[in-house]
C-alpha positions in Angstrom: 84.7 -49.8 29.2 85.4 -50.2 32.9 81.9 -48.9 33.8 78.7 -50.6 34.9 75.1 -49.8 33.7 71.7 -51.0 34.0 70.4 -53.1 31.3 70.8 -51.6 27.8 67.6 -53.1 26.8 65.8 -50.6 28.9 65.5 -46.8 28.5 66.9 -46.2 31.8 70.2 -48.3 30.9 70.5 -46.4 27.5 70.2 -43.1 29.3 73.0 -43.9 31.7 75.1 -45.0 28.7 74.1 -42.0 26.7 75.2 -39.6 29.6 78.5 -41.5 30.2 79.2 -41.1 26.5 78.4 -37.4 26.0 82.0 -36.2 26.4 83.9 -39.1 24.8 85.6 -38.9 21.4 86.0 -42.1 19.2 89.4 -42.5 17.4 89.6 -43.7 13.7 91.3 -47.1 13.5 89.9 -48.0 16.9 93.1 -47.1 18.9 91.3 -46.6 22.1 88.5 -49.3 21.9 88.5 -52.0 24.4 87.2 -55.6 24.7 84.6 -54.3 27.3 83.2 -51.9 24.7 82.4 -54.9 22.4 80.9 -56.9 25.5 78.5 -53.9 26.3 77.8 -53.8 22.5 76.3 -57.3 22.5 74.0 -56.2 25.2 72.8 -53.1 23.3 69.7 -53.2 21.2 70.2 -53.1 17.2 68.3 -49.9 16.9 68.8 -47.2 19.3 66.6 -43.8 18.9 68.9 -41.2 17.5 66.9 -38.4 19.1 66.8 -39.8 22.4 70.3 -41.3 22.8 72.5 -39.8 20.1 75.8 -40.5 21.9 75.0 -44.1 22.4 73.7 -44.4 18.8 77.0 -42.9 17.6 79.0 -45.3 19.7 77.4 -48.4 18.5 78.0 -47.4 14.7 81.6 -46.8 15.8 82.0 -50.2 17.2 80.1 -52.0 14.6 82.4 -50.3 11.9 85.5 -51.5 13.9 84.4 -55.1 13.9 83.8 -55.2 10.1 87.2 -53.3 9.5 89.2 -55.4 11.9 87.5 -58.8 12.3 90.9 -60.5 13.6 92.0 -57.7 16.0 92.3 -58.8 19.6 91.1 -55.7 21.6 92.8 -54.8 24.8 91.0 -55.0 28.2 90.2 -51.6 29.7 92.1 -50.1 32.9 90.2 -50.4 36.0 89.9 -46.6 35.8 89.3 -46.2 32.1 86.7 -43.9 30.8 85.3 -46.5 28.3 83.2 -45.7 25.4 86.2 -46.3 23.0 87.9 -43.4 24.5 89.8 -44.3 27.5 92.1 -47.3 27.0 96.0 -46.6 26.4 97.0 -50.0 25.2 98.1 -50.2 21.6 96.1 -52.2 19.2 97.4 -55.6 18.0 98.6 -54.2 14.6 100.0 -51.3 16.0 103.9 -50.9 16.7 105.0 -49.7 19.9 105.5 -46.0 20.2 105.9 -45.4 23.7 108.9 -45.2 25.8 111.0 -44.2 22.7 111.8 -40.5 23.4 114.6 -40.3 26.0 113.9 -38.1 28.9 110.4 -37.2 27.6 108.2 -35.4 30.3 104.7 -34.8 29.9 103.9 -31.1 28.8 107.6 -30.4 27.9 108.2 -32.4 24.5 108.6 -30.3 21.4 109.1 -32.0 17.9 109.7 -30.5 14.6 109.0 -31.4 11.0 111.5 -29.5 8.8 110.9 -30.0 5.0 112.7 -28.3 2.4 110.1 -26.5 0.2 111.6 -28.0 -3.0 108.7 -30.3 -4.1 105.4 -31.8 -2.9 105.1 -33.9 0.4 105.5 -37.6 -0.4 104.6 -40.7 1.5 108.0 -40.6 3.3 107.4 -37.1 4.2 103.8 -38.1 5.6 105.4 -40.8 8.1 108.0 -38.2 9.3 105.3 -35.6 9.9 102.7 -38.0 11.7 105.3 -39.4 13.9 106.4 -36.0 15.1 102.8 -35.0 15.3 102.1 -38.3 17.5 104.7 -37.5 20.0 103.8 -33.9 20.3 100.2 -34.7 21.0 101.0 -37.9 23.1 103.0 -35.9 25.7 100.7 -32.7 25.5 103.6 -30.7 23.9 104.5 -28.8 20.8 104.9 -29.3 17.1 106.8 -26.9 14.9 106.6 -27.1 11.2 109.9 -25.4 10.0 110.5 -24.9 6.5 114.1 -25.3 5.8 114.8 -22.6 3.1 118.5 -22.6 2.9 118.7 -23.5 -0.8 117.3 -20.7 -2.8 118.0 -22.4 -6.1 115.4 -25.1 -5.4 112.6 -23.5 -3.3 109.3 -22.1 -4.3 106.5 -20.5 -2.5 104.2 -23.2 -4.4 105.8 -26.0 -2.7 105.5 -24.3 0.7 101.7 -23.6 0.3 101.1 -27.2 -0.8 102.8 -28.6 2.2 100.7 -26.4 4.5 97.6 -27.7 2.5 98.8 -31.4 2.7 99.6 -31.4 6.4 96.0 -29.9 6.8 94.6 -32.9 4.7 96.6 -35.3 6.9 95.0 -33.6 10.1 98.1 -32.3 11.2 98.0 -28.8 12.9 101.2 -27.6 13.9 101.4 -25.3 17.0 104.0 -23.0 15.2 105.1 -22.3 11.7 108.7 -21.0 11.2 111.5 -20.8 8.6 115.2 -21.3 8.9 115.5 -18.2 7.2 113.8 -16.4 10.2 117.1 -17.0 12.0 119.6 -16.0 9.2 120.9 -13.0 11.3 121.5 -15.1 14.4 123.0 -18.0 12.4 125.7 -15.5 11.0 126.6 -14.2 14.6 126.8 -17.9 15.7 129.0 -18.8 12.8 131.2 -15.9 13.6 131.6 -17.1 17.1 132.4 -20.6 16.0 135.3 -19.2 13.6 136.4 -16.8 16.4 136.8 -19.9 18.8 139.0 -21.7 16.0 136.2 -24.4 15.3 135.7 -23.4 11.7 137.5 -21.8 9.0 137.0 -20.3 5.5 138.2 -22.1 2.4 138.7 -21.4 -1.2 139.7 -24.9 -2.4 137.9 -25.7 -5.6 135.1 -28.2 -5.5 137.3 -31.1 -7.2 140.2 -30.6 -5.0 138.2 -30.5 -2.0 136.6 -33.7 -2.9 139.7 -35.6 -3.3 141.3 -34.2 -0.4 138.3 -35.3 1.9 138.5 -38.8 0.2 142.2 -39.0 1.0 141.9 -37.2 4.5 144.3 -34.7 3.4 143.8 -31.2 5.2 143.1 -28.1 3.3 145.8 -25.5 2.7 143.4 -23.0 4.6 142.8 -25.3 7.7 145.3 -23.4 10.0 144.9 -19.8 8.5 144.5 -17.2 11.3 141.2 -16.4 12.9 141.3 -12.8 11.6 141.7 -14.1 7.8 138.8 -16.4 8.5 136.6 -13.6 9.5 137.8 -11.3 6.8 136.8 -14.0 4.2 133.5 -14.8 5.8 132.6 -11.0 5.7 133.3 -11.1 1.9 131.1 -14.0 1.8 128.3 -12.3 3.3 128.8 -9.4 0.9 128.7 -11.8 -2.1 131.9 -10.1 -3.5 134.0 -11.9 -6.2 136.3 -13.1 -3.6 133.5 -14.2 -1.2 132.0 -16.4 -4.0 135.2 -18.5 -4.2 134.9 -19.4 -0.5 132.9 -21.7 1.9 133.1 -22.2 5.6 134.0 -25.5 6.9 133.7 -27.1 10.4 137.3 -28.0 11.9 136.3 -31.6 12.6 138.5 -34.6 12.0 140.1 -35.2 8.5 141.2 -38.6 9.6 137.9 -39.8 10.7 136.7 -43.1 9.1 133.3 -41.4 8.8 134.0 -39.3 5.9 130.9 -37.0 6.6 133.0 -35.7 9.6 136.0 -34.8 7.5 135.5 -30.9 7.7 132.0 -30.5 6.3 130.9 -27.5 4.7 128.7 -25.2 7.0 128.2 -22.0 4.8 128.4 -21.1 0.9 127.6 -18.2 -1.4 124.6 -18.2 -3.5 124.0 -14.9 -5.4 122.6 -16.0 -8.8 118.9 -16.8 -7.5 116.7 -14.8 -5.3 115.3 -16.5 -2.0 111.7 -17.0 -2.4 111.0 -15.0 0.9 113.9 -12.4 1.1 114.9 -11.9 -2.5 118.6 -11.1 -2.7 118.9 -9.9 0.9 121.5 -12.5 1.8 124.4 -13.8 -0.3 125.8 -16.5 2.0 123.4 -19.5 3.2 124.0 -22.0 5.9 123.9 -25.6 5.0 121.3 -28.0 6.6 123.9 -29.7 8.8 124.8 -26.3 10.5 121.4 -24.6 10.6 119.3 -27.5 11.7 120.9 -28.3 15.2 121.1 -24.6 16.0 117.7 -23.7 15.1 116.5 -26.7 16.8 118.1 -25.4 20.0 116.7 -21.9 19.3 113.2 -23.0 18.9 113.1 -25.1 22.0 113.0 -28.5 20.2 113.5 -31.3 22.7 113.5 -34.4 20.4 114.8 -34.3 16.8 113.2 -37.1 14.8 114.9 -38.2 11.5 115.3 -41.1 9.4 118.4 -43.5 10.0 120.0 -42.7 6.7 121.4 -39.8 8.6 122.9 -41.9 11.2 126.6 -41.0 9.9 125.9 -37.3 10.5 124.7 -37.9 14.1 128.0 -37.1 15.5 128.1 -33.8 13.4 124.7 -32.8 14.8 126.0 -33.2 18.4 129.3 -31.4 17.4 127.5 -28.4 16.0 125.3 -28.0 19.3 128.7 -28.2 21.3 130.6 -25.8 19.1 127.9 -23.2 19.1 127.3 -23.5 22.9 123.8 -24.5 22.3 121.2 -26.4 24.5 121.2 -30.4 24.1 118.6 -31.8 21.6 118.0 -35.7 21.6 118.3 -37.3 18.2 115.7 -39.9 17.8 116.1 -42.3 14.6 113.5 -44.3 12.6 113.6 -46.2 9.4 113.0 -44.4 6.1 109.9 -45.5 4.3 111.1 -47.1 0.9 108.6 -48.9 -1.6 109.5 -51.1 -4.7 109.0 -49.4 -8.0 108.6 -46.1 -6.3 110.5 -42.8 -6.8 110.9 -40.8 -3.7 113.9 -38.6 -4.8 112.5 -35.0 -5.3 115.0 -34.5 -8.0 113.6 -37.4 -10.1 110.0 -36.5 -9.3 110.8 -33.2 -10.5 112.3 -34.7 -13.7 109.1 -36.3 -14.5 106.9 -33.3 -14.1 109.2 -31.1 -16.0 109.5 -33.6 -18.7 105.6 -34.2 -19.2 105.5 -37.8 -18.3 103.2 -37.2 -15.7 100.2 -34.6 -15.4 101.8 -32.8 -12.2 102.6 -33.4 -8.8 99.2 -34.7 -8.0 99.5 -37.4 -10.6 98.0 -40.4 -9.3 101.0 -42.7 -10.1 103.0 -40.2 -7.9 103.7 -41.2 -4.3 103.0 -37.8 -3.2 100.4 -37.1 -0.6 98.3 -35.5 -3.3 98.9 -38.3 -5.7 98.0 -41.4 -3.5 94.9 -39.5 -2.1 93.8 -38.8 -5.6 94.2 -42.8 -6.2 91.8 -43.2 -3.6 94.0 -43.8 -0.4 92.3 -42.6 2.7 93.8 -40.4 5.6 92.8 -43.1 8.0 94.7 -45.6 6.4 97.9 -43.5 6.0 97.7 -42.8 9.8 97.2 -46.7 10.7 99.9 -47.7 8.3 102.3 -45.2 10.1 101.2 -46.7 13.5 102.0 -50.1 12.2 105.4 -48.9 11.2 106.3 -47.0 14.2 110.0 -45.9 15.1 111.3 -49.2 13.9 115.1 -48.7 12.7 114.7 -51.8 10.3 115.1 -50.4 6.8 113.5 -52.6 4.2 112.1 -52.4 0.9 108.5 -52.6 1.1 105.7 -53.6 -1.1 102.4 -51.5 -1.4 100.1 -54.3 -0.7 100.0 -53.7 3.1 99.0 -50.2 2.9 96.5 -50.7 0.1 94.9 -53.7 2.1 94.6 -51.3 5.3 93.0 -48.9 2.9 90.5 -51.6 1.7 89.4 -52.4 5.3 88.6 -48.5 5.5 86.6 -48.1 2.5 84.9 -51.5 1.9 82.3 -51.3 4.7 81.3 -47.8 3.9 81.4 -47.2 0.2 78.2 -47.8 -2.0 77.9 -50.3 -4.9 77.3 -49.5 -8.5 77.6 -51.3 -11.8 79.5 -50.8 -15.2 80.4 -52.7 -18.1 83.0 -52.4 -20.9 81.7 -50.9 -24.0 82.2 -54.1 -26.0 79.1 -55.4 -23.9 76.7 -57.9 -25.2 72.9 -57.0 -25.2 70.8 -59.5 -23.4 67.2 -59.3 -24.7 64.7 -60.5 -22.0 61.1 -60.9 -21.6 61.2 -57.9 -19.2 58.9 -55.0 -18.5 57.1 -53.4 -21.6 58.2 -50.0 -20.1 61.3 -49.4 -17.8 60.6 -48.9 -14.1 62.9 -48.5 -11.2 63.1 -50.3 -7.8 64.9 -49.4 -4.7 67.8 -51.6 -3.3 70.5 -51.1 -0.7 73.7 -49.2 -1.7 75.6 -51.6 0.3 74.6 -55.4 1.1 75.9 -55.3 4.6 75.4 -51.4 5.5 72.0 -50.1 5.3 73.0 -46.8 6.9 74.5 -45.8 3.6 70.9 -45.6 2.2 69.4 -47.0 -1.0 69.8 -46.6 -4.8 67.4 -46.6 -7.8 67.8 -49.7 -10.2 66.2 -49.5 -13.5 64.6 -52.6 -14.7 64.0 -53.0 -18.4 63.6 -55.5 -21.3 67.3 -55.1 -22.7 70.4 -55.1 -20.6 74.0 -54.7 -21.1 76.3 -57.9 -20.1 80.2 -57.9 -19.9 81.6 -59.5 -22.9 83.8 -61.7 -20.7 80.6 -63.0 -18.8 78.8 -63.6 -22.3 81.6 -65.7 -23.6 81.4 -68.1 -20.6 77.6 -68.6 -20.8 76.3 -71.7 -22.7 73.2 -71.7 -24.6 70.2 -72.7 -22.3 72.1 -71.9 -19.2 70.5 -70.3 -16.2 72.4 -67.3 -14.6 71.7 -64.9 -11.7 71.3 -61.2 -12.7 72.4 -59.4 -9.4 69.8 -57.3 -7.7 67.0 -58.7 -9.9 66.8 -62.6 -10.1 67.5 -65.5 -12.3 67.2 -65.6 -16.0 67.6 -68.4 -18.8 69.9 -67.6 -21.6 68.4 -69.5 -24.6 70.4 -68.4 -27.4 73.8 -66.5 -28.1 74.6 -64.7 -31.4 78.3 -64.3 -32.2 80.2 -62.6 -34.7 83.8 -62.7 -35.4 84.3 -64.6 -32.2 82.4 -61.9 -30.2 79.1 -62.3 -28.6 76.7 -59.5 -30.1 73.5 -60.3 -28.6 71.8 -62.9 -26.5 68.1 -64.0 -26.0 66.7 -65.0 -22.7 63.8 -65.0 -20.2 63.4 -64.1 -16.8 62.9 -66.6 -14.0 62.9 -64.3 -11.0 61.4 -66.9 -8.7 64.3 -69.2 -9.5 66.8 -70.1 -6.6 70.0 -68.1 -6.8 71.8 -71.4 -5.4 71.0 -73.1 -8.5 73.2 -70.9 -10.7 77.0 -70.9 -11.0 77.2 -67.6 -12.5 76.2 -64.3 -10.7 76.6 -61.5 -13.0 76.2 -57.8 -13.0 74.4 -55.8 -15.7 73.5 -52.2 -16.9 70.0 -51.4 -18.3 70.2 -50.6 -22.0 68.7 -47.1 -21.7 71.1 -45.3 -23.9 69.7 -41.8 -23.1 70.3 -42.4 -19.2 73.5 -44.6 -19.0 76.7 -42.9 -18.1 79.7 -43.0 -20.4 82.7 -43.6 -18.2 86.4 -44.3 -18.5 87.9 -46.8 -16.1 91.4 -46.1 -15.7 94.0 -48.6 -14.4 97.4 -47.5 -13.1 100.9 -49.4 -12.9 104.2 -48.4 -11.7 105.9 -45.5 -13.5 109.1 -47.3 -13.7 110.0 -51.0 -14.4 112.8 -51.2 -11.9 112.1 -52.4 -8.4 115.0 -50.8 -6.5 116.1 -47.3 -8.0 119.6 -46.2 -7.8 120.9 -42.6 -7.8 122.8 -43.1 -11.3 119.6 -44.6 -13.2 118.8 -43.3 -16.4 115.2 -42.3 -16.0 114.3 -42.7 -19.6 115.7 -46.3 -20.0 113.3 -47.7 -17.2 110.0 -45.7 -17.8 107.1 -47.9 -18.0 105.4 -46.9 -21.3 101.9 -48.8 -20.3 101.6 -47.2 -16.7 98.2 -46.0 -17.6 95.5 -48.2 -19.2 91.8 -46.9 -20.0 88.8 -48.9 -20.7 85.7 -47.3 -22.2 82.6 -48.4 -20.3 78.9 -48.1 -19.9 77.9 -47.1 -16.3 74.8 -47.1 -14.1 72.7 -44.0 -14.6 73.2 -43.2 -11.0 77.0 -42.6 -11.5 76.1 -39.0 -12.7 75.2 -38.1 -9.3 78.8 -38.7 -7.9 81.3 -35.8 -7.2 84.9 -35.6 -7.6 86.6 -37.7 -4.9 83.7 -40.1 -4.1 84.9 -43.6 -3.6 82.6 -46.5 -4.9 82.7 -50.0 -5.6 81.9 -51.4 -9.2 80.5 -54.8 -8.6 82.6 -57.7 -9.6 85.4 -55.2 -10.9 87.1 -53.2 -8.2 87.0 -50.1 -6.0 87.3 -46.8 -7.9 87.6 -43.1 -7.0 85.9 -40.5 -9.1 88.5 -38.3 -10.6 86.5 -36.4 -13.1 82.6 -36.4 -12.3 79.9 -36.5 -15.0 78.8 -32.8 -14.2 82.0 -30.6 -14.0 82.9 -27.1 -15.0 84.8 -27.3 -18.2 84.8 -31.0 -18.4 85.9 -32.5 -21.6 85.4 -36.4 -22.3 83.3 -38.8 -20.3 83.3 -39.3 -16.5 86.7 -40.8 -15.2 87.0 -43.2 -12.5 90.5 -44.5 -11.2 90.8 -48.0 -9.9 91.9 -48.2 -6.3 94.4 -51.2 -5.6 93.2 -53.5 -2.7 96.3 -55.2 -1.9 95.4 -58.5 -3.5 97.2 -60.5 -6.4 93.9 -61.4 -8.0 91.1 -59.8 -9.8 87.6 -59.2 -8.1 85.9 -60.5 -11.0 86.4 -58.9 -14.4 89.9 -59.4 -15.8 92.2 -56.1 -15.5 94.3 -54.6 -18.0 96.9 -54.1 -15.5 97.9 -57.5 -13.9 97.1 -56.9 -10.1 99.9 -59.6 -9.2 102.6 -57.3 -10.4 100.7 -54.0 -9.8 101.8 -51.4 -7.2 99.4 -52.5 -4.4 99.2 -56.3 -4.9 100.8 -59.0 -3.0 102.7 -61.9 -4.4 104.5 -59.6 -7.0 107.5 -60.8 -8.6 110.2 -58.1 -8.4 111.6 -56.9 -11.7 108.8 -58.8 -13.5 106.6 -56.7 -15.7 103.5 -57.4 -17.9 104.5 -57.8 -21.4 108.3 -57.2 -20.7 111.2 -59.7 -20.3 115.0 -59.2 -20.0 117.0 -60.0 -23.1 119.4 -62.0 -21.1 118.4 -65.7 -20.3 118.5 -66.5 -16.6 119.0 -69.7 -14.7 115.2 -70.3 -15.0 115.1 -70.0 -18.6 118.1 -72.2 -19.2 116.3 -74.8 -17.2 113.1 -74.8 -19.1 113.8 -77.8 -21.2 114.5 -79.8 -18.2 111.3 -78.5 -16.5 109.3 -79.3 -19.8 110.6 -83.0 -19.8 109.7 -83.3 -15.9 106.2 -81.9 -16.8 105.7 -84.5 -19.6 106.8 -87.4 -17.3 104.5 -86.3 -14.7 101.6 -84.3 -15.5 100.2 -81.9 -12.7 97.3 -83.3 -10.7 94.5 -80.9 -11.6 92.3 -80.1 -8.7 88.5 -80.4 -9.5 86.6 -77.1 -10.6 84.2 -75.1 -8.6 84.2 -73.3 -5.3 86.8 -74.5 -2.8 83.9 -75.9 -0.4 82.6 -77.9 -3.3 85.8 -79.8 -4.1 86.9 -83.2 -2.9 88.0 -83.4 1.0 91.3 -84.8 -0.1 91.9 -81.9 -2.5 95.2 -80.4 -0.7 94.7 -77.0 -2.4 91.9 -76.5 -0.2 94.6 -75.8 2.4 95.8 -72.2 2.8 99.5 -73.1 3.9 101.5 -69.9 4.1 105.0 -68.6 5.1 105.0 -66.7 8.4 107.6 -64.9 10.5 107.2 -64.9 14.3 107.4 -61.5 15.6 106.7 -62.1 19.3 106.4 -65.0 21.6 105.2 -65.2 25.2 104.2 -67.9 27.8 100.3 -68.1 27.9 99.5 -66.8 31.4 96.9 -69.4 32.0 98.1 -72.6 30.3 101.4 -74.2 31.0 101.8 -76.0 27.7 100.9 -73.1 25.4 103.0 -70.3 23.7 101.1 -67.1 22.5 102.7 -65.9 19.3 102.4 -62.8 16.8 103.0 -64.1 13.5 103.5 -62.0 10.2 101.7 -63.7 7.3 101.8 -60.7 5.1 98.5 -59.3 5.9 97.7 -55.9 7.2 98.2 -57.1 10.7 100.0 -59.9 12.6 98.1 -63.1 13.3 97.8 -64.2 16.9 98.3 -68.0 17.3 98.6 -70.2 20.3 101.0 -73.2 20.1 101.4 -76.2 22.4 105.2 -75.9 22.0 106.4 -75.0 25.5 107.5 -78.6 26.4 109.4 -78.8 23.0 111.1 -75.3 21.9 112.7 -72.5 23.9 111.0 -69.0 23.5 114.3 -67.5 22.1 114.4 -70.3 19.4 111.1 -69.3 18.1 111.5 -65.4 17.9 112.4 -64.2 14.5 112.0 -67.7 12.8 110.2 -68.2 9.4 107.7 -70.7 9.8 104.7 -72.6 8.2 101.3 -71.7 8.9 98.1 -73.2 8.2 96.2 -70.0 7.7 92.6 -70.9 7.1 91.5 -72.6 10.2 88.4 -71.0 11.9 89.7 -68.7 14.9 89.2 -70.2 18.3 89.8 -69.3 21.9 92.8 -71.1 23.5 92.4 -70.8 27.3 91.0 -67.1 26.6 93.5 -66.3 23.6 92.4 -66.0 20.3 94.2 -68.3 17.9 94.0 -67.6 14.2 95.7 -70.5 12.6 98.3 -73.3 13.4 102.1 -73.3 13.4 103.0 -76.6 11.4 105.6 -78.8 13.0 107.2 -82.3 12.5 106.9 -84.9 15.1 109.2 -88.0 15.1 108.2 -91.5 16.3 110.0 -90.9 19.6 107.9 -87.5 20.2 110.6 -85.1 19.1 108.9 -81.9 17.7 110.4 -79.5 15.3 109.2 -76.5 13.3 108.6 -76.9 9.6 110.3 -74.1 7.9 110.8 -72.5 4.6 114.3 -72.0 3.1 115.9 -68.7 3.3 114.7 -66.2 0.7 111.0 -67.3 1.1 108.7 -64.4 1.1 106.5 -63.8 4.0 102.9 -64.3 3.2 103.6 -66.4 0.2 101.6 -69.7 -0.4 103.2 -73.0 0.0 102.7 -75.2 -3.0 102.6 -78.9 -3.5 104.9 -80.2 -6.4 102.9 -81.6 -9.2 99.5 -80.3 -7.9 97.6 -77.6 -9.9 96.9 -75.3 -6.9 93.4 -73.7 -7.0 92.0 -71.2 -4.5 92.0 -72.2 -0.9 88.7 -72.5 1.2 88.1 -69.2 3.0 87.8 -70.8 6.1 88.1 -74.7 6.7 84.9 -76.6 7.7 85.6 -78.5 10.9 82.3 -80.4 10.9 82.8 -84.4 11.1 82.6 -85.7 7.6 83.1 -82.3 6.1 86.5 -81.4 7.4 89.3 -81.3 4.6 92.1 -81.1 7.2 91.0 -84.4 9.0 91.2 -86.3 5.6 94.6 -84.6 4.4 96.4 -84.7 7.7 97.3 -88.4 7.4 99.1 -87.6 4.1 101.2 -84.8 5.4 104.5 -86.2 6.5 108.2 -85.6 6.3 110.2 -87.7 3.9 113.8 -89.3 4.3 115.4 -86.0 3.4 113.3 -84.2 6.1 111.1 -82.5 3.5 107.6 -81.7 4.0 105.1 -83.7 1.7 101.7 -84.5 0.8 101.2 -88.1 -0.6 105.0 -88.0 -1.5 104.8 -84.7 -3.3 107.0 -82.1 -1.7 106.0 -78.8 -0.2 107.7 -75.9 -1.9 108.0 -72.1 -1.8 109.3 -69.9 -4.3 112.8 -70.4 -2.7 112.8 -74.2 -2.5 111.5 -77.3 -0.4 109.9 -76.7 3.1 111.9 -78.7 5.6 112.6 -79.4 9.5 116.1 -79.9 11.0 116.3 -83.5 11.8 112.9 -85.4 11.9 112.8 -87.6 8.9 109.6 -89.9 8.0 107.7 -87.8 10.9 104.0 -86.8 11.0 103.0 -83.1 10.3 100.5 -81.4 12.5 
């Protein structure tokens, strides 16, 4: 904050701060927080009296949560006149797309946007992006947002859908300044169309559908194109009556039948519909305008200044402008942005309706659906949706996205604030201990790092339930740590049919938890108090990554999109309400779908697993493979658990050859244990990843450094400083795929935070080139070393002398005679092939 206070260690200083913050708002996601805020936070006491200084206390809590949620974000400096307190800066966060300056001719206080959904289904995540962008610009320019229901097709529309959209927008914290319907303007639209016909810019056509389609395809004018204005007006009046003759006709704009853009070949602007009542007007109207005609006219009538829509309508943009001109309407600026598309995801309302009507889902709010209600029911937060949209911005680049990014953002939101509980699968083993004769409770923090969430009661007793998976891994006589209790020796395991039935052990609560390799969760064996629970995991509804219009839905339905596990839960799970979010320790995050106490409840409590954007389980093995799950990075498109294509592919044909190579050269197996416990020369301790440089600029204070933003498949780009200005041009770096050493500790480089290292090859004469993956490599994928069993990398590499893996491994990282990256002769590879540089052979890599 660009303000100055007395020492915050004194009451006088805290009072100044509290007074300054009294009128400030703190935005979720930290969009307005500044570096100065965090500098003042360091000077503030850890505990602030809530009664004396409520605003200062709230401000500290807000900033501490931001530090946890966004540990890598580089916060902007405040402007000299900024208000501070997390409420004054205008610079965007590092992980936000640029949303400013994208509305042509926008003036403060005069911008009007509109969100115009058709009430023919529930809002899905694509609609949410459009609604949020329209809302963003209306609020940014202190303008107006219109929610307009495009109710021009009575055969698809229902009041149910309209009401659900209003509800969902409220949930998304979007409050329109005005709600309207296209049908509010039907009388005016009829008059406007009559004027267009009178001016000779439209005609009424009775050509049958098939003939019209073939004529438009061939560029052949209709037989009705040049009929008289009087005849066109007569036929239009018959359409408005819904007469037998009128039903055979439609109104077409007289545009250009020879246009290479077939959308402009005399499109239909009005058609008759008399068999279905309009959900608001019944059978009052017999002819309805099409979206292509009604939308621009109503935009102009309602004062819209900027019409935002997805780039898939780009071919129809000339039609929008033509309609405005033909109807003598005021100008409206079209602004395009990319459509949101996710792999293995159905966004077509027609196909979503098919799933609902055929009973493949429980309804429009099914948590496997991409509807707003569906993803929120699955545990998505509104804050994560907002931040995801801000990261996408108004980009026009259309791409097929994975769900991992949005779920990773969601995890950042919930991880610091959700309480921890435990549950074990119902095939659990019973561990008999020399515990208390009578059960008793002790209080423990609900969250290990956030005491403000409160405490929970943990019941201690002689017998506890242990996960079967953990029990199988424990050896007789092994010491383990029972989380939130202490150490225990497991002296004897009793097995039956390969399953651990019971275990006998003794407590060693004075033991050092550092002495044990296994830290396991447990549930007290108090059968009259534990909570029966179903743990539900969800997968894709379909088995095809990219859906086509002509797909047969029945052939691509995933028969195992829902997997349930019966479990025994912590007694305190009974206290949770529907919609509460929790973490089950060593399992995952979950949202309460059906609480233990619920009116009309049948069956146990139901928890739905929330994806976290990771390709690996938190601890216990999932029934749905997270590496292939909707919401996990590193998934292989088209690949599904338990399924394979009947046709052998190139990889399958190459299997015998691969087997032969494997026999000739067995993989070097890395030592077991945590990464930090493995040898310094274990190359799998390095987290080398594929990145894409999205932005490059010269460091303002260091003549040898570039500053870069690099996408490595995480929720936000990394900032990295590289000493490459003397070797590479800025334009030669932007947009390039590169190789990043991603687990170096962040460090300041002349004031710029660098969160990794761009790996380059250097020749003996000092020539420097980027190490680059081959085309087809996926941003964020890990680089493998041929012949090495790559285990988990270090979270952050130790850099102390004698303990630093990179210093030991660096000499072995060189390019070979084929200019391929290698470690001790073994080639670096991505899923698309070897990592290479352009010309540097036998060079060093650093």
